[in-house]
LOSEMAR-172835 format. One record per residue (C-alpha): x, y, z; residue in three letters. Coordinates in steps of 0.001 Angstrom, whole numbers, plus 524288, in hexadecimal, padded with zeros to 5 digits. Example, Ala and Ser with C-alpha at 12.3 -4.5 7.8 and 13.67 -1.06 7.14 Angstrom:
<sites>
8300C7EE6C81E78ALA;835667FBDC81BE4SER;
</sites>
This chain:
<sites>
7FEB480065800BEMET;805CD80C167FD16GLN;802DD81A81800BDLEU;7FD9781F417F473GLN;7F2B7814787F2A5GLU;7EDBA816D880060ILE;7EB65825687FB5ALEU;7E51981F617EEDEASP;7DB5C816097F678ARG;7D7CD820C37FFEFVAL;7D52B82A937F585SER;7CC84821A77F007THR;7C3D9820C27F9ADTYR;7C68082D0D80123ALA;7C819836BA7F543PRO;7C858842677FEC6ASP;7D1F983BE580833ALA;7DDA5842E880ED3ASP;7E87083C158086FLEU;7F2D38435480EBCASP;7F06683F3181BDDVAL;7F2908300581637ILE;7FDFE833EC80F70MET;802EF83B9081BE7ARG;8023382FC282455ALA;809418280181A3FTYR;8130C830FA81A93LEU;81390830C482A1DPHE;8143F821AE829E7SER;81D01820D582161ALA;826538294682901LYS;821D1823408367CALA;824A9815018330CHIS;8310E8186D82A56ALA;83AC480D2D82C4AGLY;8325E803B283168GLN;82D107F6FD82A80PHE;8234E7EB2482CBDARG;827EA7DE5982E90ARG;827957DCB48210CSER;832897E65C81EE2GLY;827987EE208184DGLU;8296D7FCD681B6CPRO;820947FEDA826D2TYR;8179B808B681ED1LEU;811157FF6281611THR;8096F7F8948222DHIS;801D48074C824EAPRO;80017808E281507LEU;7FA057F98D8169EALA;7F0067FD558208CVAL;7EDBB80AAE81B15ALA;7EADB8043880D24GLY;7E1967FABA813D2ILE;7D8A98060881A72LEU;7DA2680D7E80D1CTHR;7D25D80006808E1ASP;7C803802908145FMET;7C7188115F80EE4SER;7CA3E8164F81BC6MET;7CD6B8249B81C74ASP;7DA3782D9C81CBFVAL;7DC2182DE982AD7ASP;7DA1181F6C82C54THR;7E4C181D718215BILE;7EE78826B58268AALA;7EC8E81E7C832F4THR;7EFB78126582D04ALA;7FCC88194582793LEU;7FFA281DFD833FBLEU;7FA2A8124B83DC2HIS;807A480D02842AEASP;80FA5819B484444THR;80C2D81AB8851BCILE;80ECD80C9B8567EGLU;81A2980A9E84CBFASP;8211C818D584CA2THR;8220082389855C4LEU;8167B8289F85250VAL;80C2982E3C85A98SER;7FD8D832AC8588EGLN;8012183F3D85D53GLU;808FF83F9C85206THR;7FDD0839DC84857LEU;7F3658406184D0DALA;7FC2784D8A84BA1GLU;8012F84AC783B6EILE;7F47E844A3838A1PHE;7E80A845E583F44SER;7E4188424484FBCPRO;7DABD839BB84921GLU;7E5BC831958415EILE;7EDB58328884CF3GLY;7E25582B8C85529GLU;7E0BD8202684A1BLEU;7EDA781D6A84AAFVAL;7EF8181BF485A19ASP;7E40981395857C2GLY;7E9B980B9D84FABVAL;7F42F80A26858DBTHR;7EDFF808FD8635CLYS;7E8197FBB385EE8ILE;7F3DE7F72F859B5GLY;7FA3D7F615866FBLYS;7F0447EF6286D57LEU;7F3737E17487320GLN;7EBC37D73C87AEAPHE;7EFD87CACE88226ARG;7E52B7C25187BA2SER;7DEE07BF7A87009LYS;7D1CC7C25A877B6GLN;7D7727CE2187CF3GLU;7DA907D1CD86F75ALA;7CD037D0948696FGLN;7C5757D7DD875C1ALA;7CF537E3FA87745GLU;7D31C7E55A867D3ASN;7C49E7E64F865EFPHE;7C39A7EFE287013ARG;7CD977F8AB86C76LYS;7C8DF7F7DE85D60MET;7BC987FC1D86333LEU;7C1398072F868F7LEU;7C90280B0B85EB5ALA;7BD328099B854F5ILE;7B517812B585EA4SER;7BF9E81D3485B47ARG;7C35181A8484D30ASP;7C25480EFE8463AILE;7CC038112183BCAARG;7D59180D3E8477AVAL;7D0C77FFCF84617ILE;7D0817FF878373BLEU;7DE978046D83584VAL;7E2077F9F283FB3LYS;7DCF17EFE2838FCLEU;7E2357F34982C4AALA;7EF627F2878336BASP;7EC247E4DC83792ARG;7E9DE7E18A82A1FLEU;7F53C7E58E82446HIS;7FCB77E18982F3FASN;7F6817D1E882C24MET;7F7847D41181CFFARG;807277D61C81EA3THR;808B97C8E282967LEU;812667C26E8224EASP;81EB67C8FF82709SER;81B4E7C3B5836A2MET;81E247B9B283CF1ARG;814EF7AE7983D2AALA;8112D7AE5684BDFASP;80F2A7BCC084A93LYS;806737B9E083C3CGLN;7FE827B33A84617ALA;7FDD47B9D8850E2ARG;7FB027C79A848B2ILE;7EF697BE248405CALA;7E8D57BAE784CE0ARG;7E7937C87E85317GLU;7E2107CD57845DATHR;7D83B7C363845D4LEU;7D5B57C45485327ASP;7D5827D2DA854B8ILE;7D41A7DA62848AFPHE;7CC927D06183ED7VAL;7C1757D1FC849FEPRO;7C3BB7E07384832ILE;7C14C7E0888391FALA;7B6FA7DA11839E3ASN;7B0047E26E843E1ARG;7B0EC7ED1A83B9BLEU;7AD1C7E73883117GLY;7B9877E7318280ELEU;7B7C57D9EF821D5GLY;7C2377DAEE8179EGLY;7CD8A7DD4C82102LEU;7C8287D483829D8LYS;7C8367C7EE8208BTHR;7D64B7CE0181C17GLU;7DA217CC73828E9LEU;7D49E7BEB282DD3GLN;7DA437B7A48221DASP;7E7E87C01A8244DLEU;7E6E37B9BD83347CYS;7E33B7ABD982CB7PHE;7EF9C7AB43824C1ARG;7F79F7AD3E83010TYR;7F0987A59D8395BLEU;7EFAF79B26831DFHIS;7F7FC79AC78273DPRO;7F76C78D6982353ASP;7E66578DA682243LEU;7E93979C2E81DF1TYR;7F15C795E180FE8LYS;7E9147896780F94GLU;7DBF27907A80FD1LEU;7E10979BA28070AALA;7E4B9791447FCF0ARG;7D8C3789C77FCD7ALA;7D057797607FBF4VAL;7DA0479B947EEB9ALA;7DA4678CBD7E9E6ASP;7C9BB78F907E6B7GLY;7CC7379D347E422ALA;7C89879DE87D681PRO;7BB4A795B27D79BGLU;7B80579D967E2E7ARG;7B9787A9FC7DC0BASP;7B30A7A3D07D011ALA;7A81D7A07C7D8E6TYR;7A5717AD5B7DFF4ILE;7A6B97B5937D23AASP;79B0B7AC647CE18ARG;7922F7AD4D7DA09ASN;793E07BBF07DA53CYS;78EB97BD497CB40GLU;785A97B4247D013PHE;781327BB2D7DC81LEU;7804C7C7D17D64CLEU;778CF7C3AF7CA79LYS;76E847BCD37D33FHIS;76C127C6E27DDA0LEU;76D737D1A67D26CSER;762E07C98C7CBC4ASP;75A8E7CB5F7D93BCYS;75C297D8F07D725GLY;7665B7D8B17E02DILE;771C77E42C7DD78GLU;77EBB7DE467E434CYS;78C8C7DCE27E5F1GLU;791617CE497E562VAL;79EA17CD637E946SER;7A50E7BF687EFD4GLY;7B1AE7B9957F540ARG;7B9F77AE9A7F9DBALA;7B9CD7AF5F80925LYS;7C43D7B1D58123CTHR;7CE7D7A826814C3LEU;7CB7A7A9CB823D6TRP;7BD567A8AE822A7SER;7BFC279C7181C0CILE;7C8EB79935826B3HIS;7BFAE799D183134CYS;7B50A7946E82B32LYS;7BD877878F828F4MET;7C158787DA838A0VAL;7B2FC78A3583CE1GLU;7ACB2780D783500GLN;7B9B87771083406ASN;7B817775E582679LEU;7C1EB7754281AB8GLU;7C4947800081129PHE;7BD45776C38068DGLU;7B055775E180F3BGLN;7B04B7849081073VAL;7A47D787EC807C7HIS;7A2C77969A80AADASP;7AFB379CE5807FEILE;7AA6C7A5907FCEBLEU;7A0337B1BB800DCALA;799537BB5E7F8F3PHE;793BC7C8BD7FAE8ARG;789A57CE927F6BFVAL;787587DF757F75DLEU;77A537E71F7F56FVAL;775127F2A47F921ASP;76D927F19580604ASP;766D17E75F8105DILE;75BF27E2F18075FGLY;764F67DD697FCF3GLU;76CC87D73680601CYS;761707CEEA80CD6TYR;75E087CD7A7FC74ALA;76A5D7C79E7F833VAL;767957BD8580437LEU;75C0B7BA5F80008GLY;761397B5857F2A2GLN;76B1C7AE347F873ALA;765EA7A1077FD05PRO;760F37A0507EEDEALA;76E217A1747EA55LEU;7758D799CF7F51APHE;7739F78E627FF8BSER;77365796C880C5DPRO;77B2E79183818CDILE;7733E79004823FAPRO;776D2798DE82EE8ASP;77F2E79FF4825EBARG;777CF7AB2782342ILE;779C07B850829B5LYS;771BB7C502829F5ASP;77C477CE2382C2BTYR;774457D9EF8299EILE;7692C7D5C2833ADALA;772D87D16883BFAILE;77FB07D95B83AF5PRO;78DDD7D3C483F98LYS;795BB7D56084C00ALA;79CD37E2F98442CASN;790A67E66583FEAGLY;7926E7E0D683148TYR;7851C7E02582AA5ARG;
</sites>
């Protein structure tokens, strides 16, 4: 990720954004981290740039992108919150300080970590949710670049991520980030199982892709003929979700039948139920598996 790419992304979704704040944050971070390197041997600045890039994928505001670029300056350099507040703004100073404080939390047990971290996170959310988003993006990039760590550290960080950060991402409704973290954790916690399952999934990919395309066309035509305007997409489920199903139901990979998912997007709730009403005519329902998250939302508010 390069600075210009970040600026271009922000300009796309926020044409009136003050890009000077991002450029100044980049230059400040580059100077503060000068001479520092990641365990992989890359200049340390590649990390805050990558974190900022992840947040542009979420269309975050200028102050959040600047915070991402500066998020390790208090912890890893001689920079203080007061300095950041003076050079940038009190708001950015507080955001960077919030990310730093979350990073310093230490716990004696998994149970304490989960309960205490959730409490701390919720307290942070009540002040500014952007602190959480920067920390989640930070953890995602660290998980993406975990190869340079020893195997025992990889497993420890992956376990912490699965126990603490994945539930938070789920609670906030960040499905894409959550599922990527889960698959990365799976890769480092159970490397042999991960490789075996990845190979099995890859072997059947062409047939599954063709099946997805075929059924997307079928669903779109049928629903259009019923007067329902919609968008239809399909995907293979993640390795982690397939692994969990195999473990929970004591199945071999070949016995897992629902590794594909289809999504139908419509304009209103009435059309949601209209699509659901068509489903039994097209596919055989599995008893007790149809869930109505419109009438009964998930615990994280998802409907």
